[in-house]
Backbone as CSV, one residue per row, in Angstrom:
resi,resn,N_x,N_y,N_z,CA_x,CA_y,CA_z,C_x,C_y,C_z
1,MET,85.918,33.891,56.540,86.729,35.027,56.129,88.205,34.681,56.331
2,LYS,88.994,34.862,55.290,90.404,34.531,55.351,91.171,35.605,56.123
3,HIS,92.051,35.151,57.003,92.860,36.058,57.806,94.009,36.618,56.955
4,THR,94.160,37.922,56.940,95.253,38.521,56.176,96.473,38.667,57.070
5,VAL,97.625,38.573,56.452,98.878,38.641,57.177,99.514,40.001,56.921
6,ASN,99.939,40.647,57.983,100.641,41.912,57.888,102.108,41.607,57.606
7,SER,102.554,41.888,56.384,103.920,41.518,55.996,104.970,42.246,56.821
8,SER,104.729,43.485,57.179,105.704,44.223,57.988,105.866,43.585,59.362
9,LYS,104.759,43.186,59.961,104.832,42.523,61.269,105.538,41.186,61.138
10,LEU,105.208,40.445,60.098,105.847,39.155,59.887,107.359,39.316,59.729
11,ILE,107.790,40.290,58.963,109.224,40.564,58.764,109.871,40.916,60.090
12,ASN,109.270,41.837,60.811,109.834,42.265,62.097,109.877,41.118,63.098
13,ASP,108.807,40.329,63.153,108.776,39.182,64.065,109.856,38.174,63.695
14,TYR,109.973,37.859,62.417,110.975,36.875,61.987,112.371,37.336,62.393
15,ILE,112.680,38.579,62.102,114.003,39.112,62.436,114.220,39.083,63.948
16,GLU,113.219,39.498,64.704,113.345,39.501,66.166,113.539,38.084,66.711
17,PHE,112.675,37.170,66.296,112.758,35.801,66.808,114.071,35.140,66.406
18,ALA,114.494,35.347,65.162,115.741,34.747,64.688,116.948,35.331,65.409
19,THR,116.927,36.622,65.646,118.034,37.266,66.360,118.152,36.696,67.764
20,ILE,117.036,36.594,68.452,117.043,36.034,69.810,117.501,34.582,69.769
21,GLU,116.988,33.812,68.804,117.364,32.403,68.688,118.875,32.270,68.452
22,GLY,119.422,33.130,67.634,120.861,33.113,67.382,121.670,33.446,68.622
23,GLU,121.191,34.422,69.389,121.879,34.781,70.634,121.870,33.611,71.613
24,THR,120.772,32.852,71.622,120.706,31.718,72.546,121.679,30.618,72.148
25,LYS,121.968,30.497,70.866,122.978,29.523,70.420,124.350,29.913,70.961
26,LEU,124.587,31.201,71.069,125.885,31.681,71.529,125.997,31.706,73.049
27,ASN,124.860,31.899,73.756,124.935,32.002,75.220,124.394,30.773,75.954
28,GLY,123.886,29.786,75.213,123.471,28.532,75.830,122.070,28.492,76.422
29,ASP,121.246,29.516,76.162,119.878,29.531,76.690,118.965,28.761,75.729
30,TYR,119.082,27.442,75.764,118.385,26.605,74.787,116.872,26.596,74.977
31,LYS,116.403,26.813,76.188,114.958,26.853,76.432,114.336,28.016,75.647
32,LEU,114.930,29.192,75.771,114.438,30.345,75.018,114.658,30.131,73.528
33,GLY,115.780,29.541,73.164,116.061,29.272,71.756,115.016,28.377,71.126
34,ASN,114.616,27.333,71.845,113.586,26.428,71.330,112.251,27.146,71.174
35,LYS,111.942,28.031,72.098,110.698,28.811,72.019,110.704,29.695,70.764
36,MET,111.841,30.332,70.502,111.953,31.186,69.316,111.899,30.348,68.045
37,ALA,112.529,29.174,68.059,112.523,28.295,66.885,111.100,27.895,66.519
38,LYS,110.275,27.618,67.504,108.878,27.265,67.240,108.137,28.418,66.575
39,LYS,108.423,29.639,67.007,107.782,30.812,66.407,108.247,31.007,64.969
40,ILE,109.528,30.744,64.722,110.075,30.874,63.371,109.444,29.825,62.459
41,ILE,109.256,28.616,62.961,108.629,27.553,62.171,107.196,27.945,61.805
42,LYS,106.485,28.593,62.707,105.124,29.044,62.397,105.137,30.059,61.255
43,ILE,106.115,30.949,61.279,106.212,31.935,60.192,106.556,31.230,58.886
44,PHE,107.480,30.262,58.935,107.810,29.510,57.725,106.562,28.849,57.151
45,THR,105.727,28.301,57.995,104.497,27.656,57.530,103.610,28.652,56.799
46,ILE,103.530,29.857,57.319,102.754,30.917,56.649,103.354,31.195,55.274
47,LEU,104.687,31.306,55.211,105.350,31.591,53.939,105.170,30.440,52.950
48,LYS,105.252,29.216,53.451,105.098,28.034,52.601,103.703,27.999,51.980
49,ASP,102.722,28.468,52.714,101.338,28.442,52.249,100.954,29.664,51.415
50,ASN,101.860,30.639,51.298,101.540,31.865,50.569,102.783,32.326,49.800
51,GLU,102.925,31.815,48.572,104.131,32.109,47.789,104.300,33.602,47.525
52,GLN,103.213,34.295,47.277,103.303,35.736,47.018,103.878,36.458,48.237
53,LEU,103.400,36.097,49.416,103.913,36.695,50.642,105.391,36.334,50.827
54,ALA,105.727,35.077,50.574,107.128,34.652,50.690,108.016,35.472,49.768
55,ARG,107.579,35.674,48.545,108.371,36.456,47.580,108.499,37.923,47.991
56,GLU,107.549,38.379,48.774,107.590,39.764,49.265,108.550,39.921,50.446
57,VAL,108.510,38.993,51.388,109.259,39.189,52.635,110.667,38.605,52.624
58,ILE,110.887,37.535,51.874,112.203,36.889,51.914,113.329,37.832,51.517
59,PRO,113.216,38.594,50.412,114.344,39.466,50.066,114.632,40.537,51.120
60,ILE,113.599,40.976,51.809,113.806,41.988,52.852,114.585,41.383,54.014
61,ILE,114.203,40.184,54.428,114.896,39.537,55.544,116.300,39.122,55.129
62,LEU,116.478,38.696,53.869,117.814,38.342,53.387,118.789,39.520,53.488
63,ASN,118.252,40.724,53.504,119.088,41.929,53.576,119.032,42.616,54.932
64,SER,118.506,41.936,55.936,118.404,42.546,57.261,119.781,42.616,57.920
65,ASN,119.854,43.309,59.022,121.100,43.426,59.778,121.377,42.215,60.652
66,SER,120.393,41.375,60.850,120.534,40.207,61.715,121.136,39.036,60.941
67,VAL,122.326,38.633,61.336,122.987,37.505,60.680,122.134,36.254,60.782
68,ARG,121.601,35.987,61.950,120.809,34.771,62.147,119.537,34.803,61.313
69,ALA,118.874,35.954,61.246,117.664,36.060,60.425,118.000,35.816,58.957
70,ARG,119.101,36.391,58.489,119.508,36.173,57.097,119.783,34.693,56.836
71,GLY,120.473,34.052,57.769,120.789,32.641,57.594,119.559,31.758,57.593
72,LEU,118.665,31.989,58.529,117.468,31.157,58.607,116.540,31.386,57.419
73,ILE,116.374,32.636,57.003,115.483,32.894,55.862,116.115,32.371,54.581
74,ALA,117.444,32.332,54.521,118.114,31.753,53.350,117.775,30.271,53.239
75,VAL,117.806,29.574,54.359,117.429,28.156,54.359,115.959,28.011,53.964
76,ASP,115.115,28.873,54.492,113.700,28.831,54.121,113.523,29.076,52.622
77,ALA,114.288,30.008,52.067,114.215,30.287,50.629,114.602,29.050,49.825
78,LEU,115.644,28.348,50.268,116.036,27.118,49.578,114.934,26.063,49.681
79,ARG,114.322,25.955,50.846,113.217,24.996,51.018,112.062,25.305,50.079
80,LEU,111.807,26.593,49.867,110.696,27.029,49.029,111.093,27.186,47.559
81,ASN,112.383,27.026,47.286,112.917,27.158,45.928,112.652,28.544,45.340
82,VAL,112.858,29.569,46.155,112.761,30.963,45.711,114.032,31.700,46.115
83,TYR,114.444,32.645,45.311,115.640,33.438,45.588,116.843,32.545,45.930
84,VAL,116.962,31.444,45.187,117.973,30.434,45.491,119.384,31.012,45.431
85,ASN,119.721,31.749,44.383,121.074,32.302,44.268,121.390,33.268,45.398
86,ASP,120.418,34.108,45.747,120.613,35.044,46.857,120.788,34.287,48.174
87,ALA,120.002,33.248,48.359,120.081,32.459,49.590,121.440,31.776,49.710
88,ILE,121.908,31.198,48.625,123.221,30.544,48.650,124.311,31.555,48.970
89,LYS,124.239,32.734,48.384,125.236,33.789,48.643,125.232,34.176,50.119
90,VAL,124.065,34.334,50.695,123.957,34.685,52.113,124.593,33.596,52.973
91,LEU,124.256,32.346,52.696,124.815,31.239,53.490,126.330,31.139,53.315
92,GLU,126.807,31.360,52.106,128.261,31.345,51.889,128.944,32.457,52.672
93,ASP,128.356,33.636,52.677,128.934,34.758,53.438,128.946,34.458,54.936
94,ILE,127.852,33.954,55.455,127.768,33.655,56.887,128.732,32.539,57.257
95,SER,128.930,31.587,56.353,129.785,30.439,56.670,131.245,30.828,56.855
96,LYS,131.591,32.059,56.544,132.967,32.542,56.727,133.220,33.106,58.120
97,GLN,132.175,33.231,58.925,132.322,33.721,60.293,133.010,32.654,61.137
98,ASN,133.278,32.980,62.382,133.970,32.032,63.249,133.161,31.785,64.517
99,ASP,131.964,31.210,64.353,131.128,30.888,65.504,130.145,29.792,65.112
100,ILE,129.260,29.455,65.988,128.299,28.374,65.733,127.376,28.705,64.569
101,LEU,127.124,29.980,64.332,126.224,30.361,63.257,126.836,30.041,61.898
102,ASP,128.153,30.167,61.782,128.780,29.828,60.508,128.696,28.320,60.265
103,PHE,128.796,27.540,61.314,128.686,26.092,61.175,127.301,25.715,60.668
104,SER,126.259,26.341,61.191,124.892,26.070,60.733,124.749,26.371,59.249
105,SER,125.334,27.472,58.801,125.263,27.839,57.392,126.043,26.860,56.530
106,GLN,127.199,26.435,57.010,127.993,25.454,56.265,127.216,24.151,56.101
107,MET,126.590,23.700,57.168,125.827,22.454,57.105,124.623,22.589,56.173
108,ALA,123.941,23.723,56.221,122.790,23.940,55.340,123.222,23.874,53.879
109,LEU,124.351,24.489,53.563,124.852,24.441,52.185,125.212,23.021,51.777
110,LYS,125.857,22.286,52.660,126.236,20.910,52.338,125.002,20.043,52.111
111,ILE,123.999,20.219,52.936,122.763,19.456,52.766,122.102,19.843,51.446
112,TYR,122.014,21.139,51.174,121.389,21.610,49.937,122.119,21.070,48.708
113,ARG,123.434,21.035,48.777,124.248,20.585,47.641,124.332,19.067,47.535
114,GLY,123.658,18.364,48.439,123.592,16.914,48.350,124.761,16.168,48.949
115,GLU,125.572,16.848,49.741,126.729,16.185,50.356,126.323,15.212,51.462
116,PHE,125.100,15.354,51.937,124.522,14.413,52.896,123.210,13.922,52.285
117,PRO,123.275,12.903,51.423,122.097,12.497,50.659,120.892,12.091,51.489
118,ASP,121.104,11.683,52.715,119.991,11.250,53.553,119.376,12.393,54.361
119,LYS,119.866,13.607,54.167,119.381,14.771,54.923,118.638,15.736,53.999
120,THR,117.653,16.425,54.572,116.942,17.472,53.847,116.894,18.726,54.713
121,LEU,116.733,19.850,54.050,116.632,21.115,54.777,115.287,21.230,55.449
């Protein structure tokens, strides 16, 4: 029997984990940040394996209040080649901030645009 995924829980978890992970980048709690990153990667794997689910949840997270969740899901959208224009817009908006999160968005855009040919998202 195939396990069904609750999209609302997945959205809420992604936003929560990404928000915490972003806070750890700002406050230096890398142990907790790494724990959250692993949880986010698990959600990405679910999205990668279920395009319909990805198409359902990505636009919601792209419009969440969490800057970090928007940035991370934008990168995931680029990896999955869905909502590419929306993802680029989100990363461009975040890259205008003045903190470590804007740097992450700037680097993701540069990698996506091929400015670092040996790197992938």
